[in-house]
ZADREN-55847 format. One record per residue: residue in one letter; x, y, z of N, C-alpha, C, O in turn. Coordinates in steps of 0.05 Angstrom, whole numbers, plus 5000, padded with zeros to 4 digits. Layout:
REM ZADREN-55847
NODE  resn   n.x   n.y   n.z  ca.x  ca.y  ca.z   c.x   c.y   c.z   o.x   o.y   o.z
NODE     A     X     Y     Z     X     Y     Z     X     Y     Z     X     Y     Z
...
//
This chain:
REM ZADREN-55847
NODE  resn   n.x   n.y   n.z  ca.x  ca.y  ca.z   c.x   c.y   c.z   o.x   o.y   o.z
NODE     X  1791  9007  3246  1773  8988  3233  1784  8981  3206  1794  8998  3191
NODE     X  1783  8955  3199  1793  8946  3174  1773  8952  3152  1749  8947  3155
NODE     X  1783  8961  3130  1766  8967  3107  1760  8941  3092  1779  8926  3086
NODE     X  1735  8936  3086  1727  8912  3072  1731  8916  3042  1728  8937  3031
NODE     X  1739  8894  3029  1741  8896  3000  1713  8895  2988  1694  8889  3003
NODE     X  1709  8902  2963  1682  8904  2951  1665  8879  2955  1642  8880  2961
NODE     X  1677  8856  2950  1662  8831  2953  1653  8827  2982  1630  8818  2987
NODE     X  1670  8834  3001  1662  8832  3029  1640  8852  3037  1623  8845  3053
NODE     X  1641  8876  3025  1620  8896  3030  1593  8886  3020  1573  8889  3033
NODE     X  1594  8874  2996  1569  8863  2985  1559  8840  3002  1535  8839  3008
NODE     X  1576  8823  3010  1568  8800  3027  1557  8810  3054  1538  8799  3064
NODE     X  1570  8830  3066  1560  8841  3091  1532  8853  3088  1515  8849  3105
NODE     X  1527  8867  3066  1501  8878  3061  1480  8856  3058  1458  8859  3067
NODE     X  1488  8835  3044  1470  8812  3040  1463  8800  3067  1439  8794  3073
NODE     X  1483  8796  3084  1478  8785  3111  1460  8803  3127  1442  8793  3141
NODE     X  1464  8829  3126  1446  8848  3140  1418  8846  3130  1399  8848  3146
NODE     X  1415  8843  3104  1388  8841  3093  1374  8815  3102  1350  8815  3108
NODE     X  1389  8794  3103  1378  8768  3112  1370  8770  3142  1349  8758  3149
NODE     X  1385  8784  3158  1377  8788  3186  1352  8804  3188  1334  8798  3204
NODE     X  1349  8825  3171  1325  8841  3171  1300  8824  3164  1279  8826  3176
NODE     X  1304  8807  3144  1282  8790  3136  1275  8769  3158  1252  8763  3163
NODE     X  1296  8758  3170  1291  8739  3192  1277  8752  3215  1259  8740  3228
NODE     X  1284  8777  3221  1270  8792  3243  1241  8795  3236  1223  8793  3254
NODE     X  1235  8800  3211  1207  8803  3202  1192  8776  3205  1170  8775  3215
NODE     X  1205  8755  3196  1193  8729  3197  1188  8719  3225  1169  8703  3230
NODE     X  1204  8727  3244  1200  8719  3272  1183  8740  3286  1180  8739  3311
NODE     X  1171  8758  3271  1152  8778  3281  1165  8798  3301  1151  8809  3318
NODE     X  1191  8802  3298  1204  8822  3315  1200  8850  3303  1204  8870  3317
NODE     X  1193  8851  3277  1188  8877  3264  1164  8874  3246  1157  8852  3237
NODE     X  1151  8897  3241  1129  8896  3222  1139  8900  3194  1163  8906  3190
NODE     X  1122  8897  3174  1130  8898  3146  1141  8925  3138  1161  8926  3124
NODE     X  1129  8947  3147  1138  8973  3140  1166  8979  3151  1183  8990  3137
NODE     X  1171  8971  3175  1198  8974  3187  1218  8957  3173  1241  8966  3169
NODE     X  1211  8933  3165  1229  8916  3150  1236  8928  3123  1260  8927  3115
NODE     X  1216  8938  3109  1222  8950  3083  1240  8974  3086  1259  8978  3071
NODE     X  1235  8991  3106  1252  9014  3111  1281  9006  3117  1300  9018  3107
NODE     X  1283  8984  3133  1310  8974  3139  1324  8964  3114  1348  8969  3111
NODE     X  1310  8949  3098  1322  8939  3073  1330  8962  3054  1351  8960  3042
NODE     X  1313  8982  3052  1320  9005  3035  1345  9019  3045  1362  9027  3029
NODE     X  1348  9022  3071  1372  9035  3083  1397  9018  3076  1418  9030  3070
NODE     X  1394  8992  3077  1417  8975  3070  1425  8978  3041  1448  8980  3034
NODE     X  1405  8977  3024  1410  8978  2995  1418  9006  2985  1429  9009  2963
NODE     X  1411  9027  3000  1415  9054  2991  1442  9066  3000  1446  9090  2999
NODE     X  1460  9050  3009  1486  9059  3017  1504  9065  2993  1506  9049  2975
NODE     X  1517  9088  2994  1537  9094  2973  1559  9073  2972  1568  9065  2951
NODE     X  1568  9064  2996  1589  9044  2996  1581  9018  2982  1598  9005  2970
NODE     X  1556  9010  2985  1547  8986  2971  1546  8990  2941  1556  8973  2926
NODE     X  1536  9013  2932  1536  9019  2903  1564  9019  2892  1569  9009  2871
NODE     X  1582  9032  2907  1610  9034  2898  1623  9006  2896  1637  9000  2877
NODE     X  1617  8989  2916  1628  8961  2916  1617  8945  2892  1632  8931  2879
NODE     X  1591  8947  2887  1579  8933  2864  1591  8943  2838  1598  8927  2821
NODE     X  1594  8969  2835  1606  8980  2811  1634  8971  2807  1642  8963  2785
NODE     X  1650  8970  2829  1678  8962  2827  1680  8932  2819  1697  8925  2803
NODE     X  1663  8916  2830  1663  8887  2823  1655  8884  2793  1667  8868  2779
NODE     X  1635  8898  2784  1626  8896  2756  1647  8906  2737  1652  8894  2716
NODE     X  1660  8928  2744  1681  8939  2726  1705  8920  2725  1716  8915  2704
NODE     X  1712  8909  2749  1734  8890  2750  1728  8865  2733  1745  8855  2719
NODE     X  1703  8856  2734  1695  8832  2718  1696  8839  2688  1703  8822  2672
NODE     X  1690  8863  2681  1691  8872  2653  1719  8875  2643  1726  8867  2620
NODE     X  1737  8886  2660  1765  8890  2652  1781  8864  2653  1798  8859  2636
NODE     X  1775  8847  2673  1789  8822  2676  1769  8799  2675  1764  8786  2696
NODE     X  1758  8793  2651  1737  8772  2650  1749  8745  2657  1772  8738  2651
NODE     X  1733  8729  2671  1741  8702  2678  1733  8684  2655  1713  8688  2641
NODE     X  1750  8663  2650  1743  8644  2628  1717  8630  2635  1711  8623  2657
NODE     X  1701  8627  2614  1675  8612  2617  1681  8583  2619  1699  8572  2606
NODE     X  1665  8569  2635  1670  8540  2638  1663  8524  2613  1673  8503  2609
NODE     X  1645  8535  2596  1638  8521  2572  1655  8529  2548  1650  8519  2526
NODE     X  1674  8546  2552  1692  8555  2530  1711  8532  2524  1721  8519  2542
NODE     X  1718  8528  2498  1737  8507  2491  1765  8514  2503  1773  8537  2503
NODE     X  1779  8493  2512  1805  8498  2524  1826  8501  2501  1825  8487  2481
NODE     X  1844  8519  2505  1865  8525  2486  1891  8513  2496  1899  8519  2518
NODE     X  1904  8495  2480  1929  8483  2487  1951  8503  2481  1951  8516  2460
NODE     X  1970  8505  2499  1992  8524  2495  2018  8510  2494  2039  8522  2491
//
């Protein structure tokens, strides 16, 4: 199995959460089961690690802001 990079892990968890909500909206699950499913998705160590890695990377390698003045070199 291929290991997902942090952004892909976050995206996969988002997709899983959207499926859980869609299942609730189509009445395939009740509210309590949906909340339990969402908590299981959000409570994964791998998701927390991926979010932390993305945040640390953004802090260490900040992207230029679009409203920042351009510097000629």
